[in-house]
N, C-alpha and C positions, 0 to 999 in steps of 0.2 A: 667542700662543700659548706658556702657561709649560711649560718643560721641567723636568721633572722628575729631580733627580738621584739614581740609586741609589744605596745604602748598601753598604757591603762586606756585609753580613748579605744583603742581598736577590741581588747577584750570587753569592755562593758557595751560596746556597740554589737559587738559577734553575738553575746550573752542574749540581749537584747532581740536581735535576727533570728536566735536560735528560738525565744519565749514568744516572740510572734507567730510567726511559721507555724508554729507545736498548734498552741491555740487557738489560731484561727483557722487552719488548713487541716492539719492532720489528727487532734483529735475531734472535728467533728467526722472526719473519715472513717475513724475506729467508732464512733457512734452508730454510721448508717452503715457500716458494713465490718462486722464485730466477728467475722470469722478472719477477715485479712489479715496476712502479717504485714505489717508495717514497719517492721526492724530495718530494713533497707530505706525504705526512705527517711527513717531519723537519722540513721548515720549520714545518707546523703544532705541534709538538711546543714548537719555540724560541719561536713567537708565543705559546703556551698557559702554557707554564713560567713567563713575564716575568708574567702575569696570575696564574698560581696563587701565586708568590713574593708577589707585591703585595697579595696575599689575603690570603697566612699570616702576614703581617706588620702587616695593617692596623689598622684602631681596628673592624671588626666581629667579636665574639667567637665569635659564635656561626657565621657564614659560616666562619670561622678553621678553626673545632672539626669542621664536617660536611668540610671539605674535608681536612682531614688526615685523618681519617677514611676518606673516601672512597680517600686516594689510598696510604694503610697498606692498606687492602683489595684494590685492584689490582695496588700494585705487591710484596706481601707475600702472596699467595695460599694456603691453605693450609684442608685439611680442623679444624684446629684452632687455637684461638683463636693470632693474633700473640703471642709472648713473645719482644720483642727479645734480644740477644747484651746485656752491659754497654756494649759500646765501640759501637754503632749508635747509645746517645744522645749519643755526641760528633759526628754525622755531623748538617751542615744540617739534614736533614729529621727527626731523633731530637732535636734540640735545641728545633726550634718544635711539632713536637709533644705534648714534654714539656710546652711551656707553655700549647699552645693546648686540646690534648683530653687530656692526660695519659697515663697507661699504658693501652695501647687492649683489656686484658685485667684487668687489677687495682684493686681499690680501696685498697689496701694493697700495698708492695711490700719486701723487705730492705734495711737499711739500704747494703749495695753497689750495690744499682740506684738507691735514693736518692742517692747518692753521684756516680753514671752520668747521673743524669737531672740534678743539679745542679752539674752538672762539680767536683765537690770529694771528698775523700775518704772514707771511711767514719766516720773520726774524724770529720771535721769534720760528717757529719750526727750522730754521736752529741752533739758536744757543741752542736749546734743543737736538738737534742730536749731535752738537759738544760737548756738556757735556756729553752725555751717558745715556741720559733721555727720548729719542726717537732711536729707529734701524733703521738704515740705513738699506734700501734692497737694495739686489746686483742688482738686475733690475732698479735702481734708486726709489726715493722717500723714501717713508719711509714706514714701517710696518702697516696694521689696527692693526693688535695683539698690539704692542706698544701703539700706540693712544687709546686703550681701558683701558689697563692699566694705562697710564696716568690718563684718565677720571673717572677712578675708586678709582684711591690714591687722587684727588682733591676732589670728591664728599666725601671720607670717612674723611677727615679733616676738 
């Protein structure tokens, strides 16, 4: 049997997913149902987080995209489209969501959000746009698609 070694990115993503599912879903259940035994659910989250991390970082783009969208929808519910703050993009889930699914509710983003998604400064985004490495959107800002392409190219190198 081959033992696959997890990358640092996968380990960080798995820990982030466990933290999010626990704090957003399991902890509220423990408050509402204080006599319930949720140990099996905690164990299941640890197992599933490993699978989710592998899928989010794996070769299947469609699977990764739809999983990222599902996770965002469940972990960040609301009546309005999810529009994360800039610092969310620096989280393990934010980084992989940017690459695999793009922005959950926009086709284009400001230079500041683009920088957060790419992990660079606003000035760095301006430089990439001026050099033709990112696409300016006609309504302002940068296209999310060009950000995703840039992230995929960086990952491939």
